[in-house]
LUMTORKE-372102 format. One record per residue (C-alpha): residue in three letters; x, y, z. Coordinates in steps of 0.5 Angstrom, whole numbers, padded with zeros to 4 digits, always signed. Layout:
N
ALAXYZ;...
END
This chain:
159
MET+0254+0322+0365;THR+0257+0325+0359;PHE+0258+0322+0352;ASN+0264+0323+0348;PHE+0261+0322+0341;THR+0266+0327+0337;LYS+0264+0325+0330;VAL+0257+0324+0326;SER+0258+0319+0321;GLN+0251+0319+0318;VAL+0245+0323+0317;GLY+0239+0319+0315;ILE+0233+0322+0311;VAL+0226+0318+0310;VAL+0223+0318+0303;ARG+0217+0315+0300;ASP+0221+0314+0293;LEU+0228+0312+0293;GLU+0229+0312+0286;LYS+0226+0319+0285;SER+0230+0322+0291;MET+0237+0319+0289;LYS+0236+0322+0282;CYS+0234+0329+0285;TYR+0240+0329+0290;TRP+0244+0327+0284;GLU+0242+0332+0279;GLU+0241+0338+0283;PHE+0247+0337+0288;LYS+0251+0332+0284;ILE+0251+0328+0291;GLY+0253+0321+0289;PRO+0254+0315+0287;TRP+0249+0312+0291;LYS+0250+0305+0294;VAL+0243+0301+0294;TRP+0241+0295+0299;THR+0235+0292+0301;PHE+0235+0291+0308;ALA+0230+0285+0309;PRO+0231+0277+0311;PRO+0236+0274+0310;VAL+0240+0280+0310;THR+0238+0283+0316;ARG+0237+0279+0322;GLU+0235+0279+0329;THR+0231+0285+0328;THR+0226+0288+0333;LEU+0221+0294+0334;TYR+0220+0297+0341;GLY+0224+0291+0344;LYS+0220+0285+0340;PRO+0222+0281+0334;ALA+0219+0284+0328;GLN+0220+0282+0321;HIS+0220+0288+0316;ALA+0224+0291+0310;PHE+0226+0297+0308;ARG+0231+0300+0302;ILE+0237+0304+0303;ALA+0242+0308+0299;GLU+0248+0311+0302;ALA+0253+0317+0299;MET+0259+0320+0301;VAL+0258+0328+0302;GLY+0266+0329+0304;ASP+0267+0325+0310;LEU+0259+0324+0312;CYS+0255+0319+0310;LEU+0248+0321+0307;GLU+0243+0316+0308;LEU+0236+0315+0304;ILE+0231+0310+0307;GLU+0225+0308+0303;HIS+0220+0303+0307;LEU+0218+0297+0304;GLU+0214+0293+0309;GLY+0212+0291+0316;GLU+0212+0296+0322;THR+0218+0300+0322;ILE+0220+0307+0325;HIS+0221+0309+0318;LYS+0214+0308+0317;GLU+0211+0311+0323;PHE+0216+0317+0321;LEU+0213+0318+0314;ASN+0206+0317+0317;LYS+0207+0322+0322;ARG+0211+0327+0319;GLY+0212+0325+0312;GLU+0219+0325+0308;GLY+0225+0329+0312;LEU+0231+0328+0317;HIS+0230+0322+0321;HIS+0236+0321+0325;ILE+0244+0322+0326;GLN+0248+0316+0327;TYR+0254+0315+0331;MET+0259+0309+0330;THR+0262+0305+0336;ASN+0265+0298+0337;ASP+0264+0299+0344;ILE+0256+0298+0343;GLU+0254+0295+0350;PRO+0257+0300+0354;ALA+0254+0305+0350;LEU+0247+0302+0350;GLU+0247+0301+0358;ARG+0249+0309+0359;PHE+0243+0311+0355;LYS+0239+0306+0358;LYS+0241+0309+0365;LEU+0239+0316+0362;GLY+0232+0312+0361;ILE+0233+0312+0353;GLY+0232+0305+0350;VAL+0232+0302+0344;ILE+0226+0303+0339;GLN+0229+0299+0333;SER+0235+0295+0332;GLY+0238+0289+0327;LYS+0244+0286+0325;VAL+0247+0286+0318;ALA+0253+0282+0316;LYS+0258+0283+0322;ASP+0255+0289+0324;SER+0249+0292+0328;TYR+0245+0298+0329;TYR+0240+0301+0334;TYR+0235+0307+0334;LEU+0235+0310+0340;ASP+0228+0313+0343;THR+0231+0320+0343;GLU+0227+0324+0339;SER+0223+0327+0345;ARG+0230+0329+0348;PHE+0233+0332+0342;GLY+0228+0333+0337;ILE+0232+0327+0333;ILE+0233+0320+0333;VAL+0240+0318+0335;GLU+0243+0311+0332;LEU+0248+0307+0334;ALA+0252+0303+0330;THR+0258+0298+0329;ASN+0263+0298+0324;PHE+0267+0291+0324;GLY+0268+0291+0317;GLY+0265+0285+0312;PHE+0259+0289+0310;ILE+0255+0286+0304;PRO+0257+0289+0297;PRO+0251+0294+0295;GLU+0246+0291+0290;ARG+0247+0296+0285;THR+0249+0304+0284;TYR+0246+0310+0282;PRO+0247+0313+0277;PRO+0249+0306+0274;
END
């Protein structure tokens, strides 16, 4: 069984301080502008952690580097794989994301390989699924949908 993911859409990095990280990327590499969102209810819904309903909050910032989205993730509250990552490894590269609007067959193919979902949720019309791939690939794979209608950012950096 093979997967035909031809393009990584996003690279996710877990950080302790989103403001400091955005500033650093902007000043050192001119990466930005950053769009910032807080992912917590009611923005997020149907969130899970290891297959069980979970309440959590995290803040993200996204900037484009060419046609690749760079995402910074700051844990805010509750239990998340981002908090686990920080506790285990500290800041760093957390996941790569592939977009697919054919999500159910993709999840089923991973399930047949023994790869389950470790965290998931819905935002507007879209959904995200972090897969338990770290032991196999050394990194978490995220599958996400892009049906449009994504919510506007709370703000941008730099202003």
